[in-house]
C-alpha positions, 0 to 999 in steps of 0.5 A, a space after each residue: 500500500 502507498 501512503 501519501 503524506 502531506 510532506 511528500 513532493 508531487 510533480 505533475 508532468 504538464 505535457 501528455 505522455 505516451 501511455 505505452 511507456 512503463 516504469 523505465 520509459 516514465 523514469 526517463 521522462 522524469 530525468 529528461 523532461 522533468 529534470 528530476 531524479 526518479 529515485 528521489 521518492 517524489 510522486 510523479 503524475 502523468 496524463 495520456 493525450 486523450 485525458 482519459 487516464 493518469 499514471 503515478 510513478 513512485 520509488 519507495 526505497 526498494 522499487 518502483 510503484 506504477 499506478 494507473 487510473 482510467 476513467 470509464 466515462 469522460 475525461 479528466 476535466 483539469 490539467 494545467 496549461 502548457 506554459 513555460 514549465 514542463 512540470 507543476 508541483 501539487 500538494 497532497 490535497 490537490 492530488 486527491 482532488 485530481 484523482 477523483 476528477 476534480 479541480 485542484 484549484 477549487 480545493 480549499 484547505 486550512 493552512 498546513 502549519 498553524 502557530 499554537 500559543 501555549 498557555 502561560 
């Protein structure tokens, strides 16, 4: 089981990738296009051209995890526009929204850290 924590770094590949690629092909995309080390422990998120499926690649210290979600109907409604960057950083709650075909930009959550005043 993969446990996703708020401290994890998540990189989303903005440009669609060929979903015939497996672990080795996606690891090369991480190195060559995203300029990141696939062994870093980051979660890498990819989408196919038709926007009907996403793949998640992650290294856990022993080996790679490759997960795929394909929608039975429709397409993923949100994906960042290709601007000047090849990747976009996501927070964990944004990844969860994206997996459930929501818009991460519309997700509202409390601050990750809140300063607490201790009683005197």
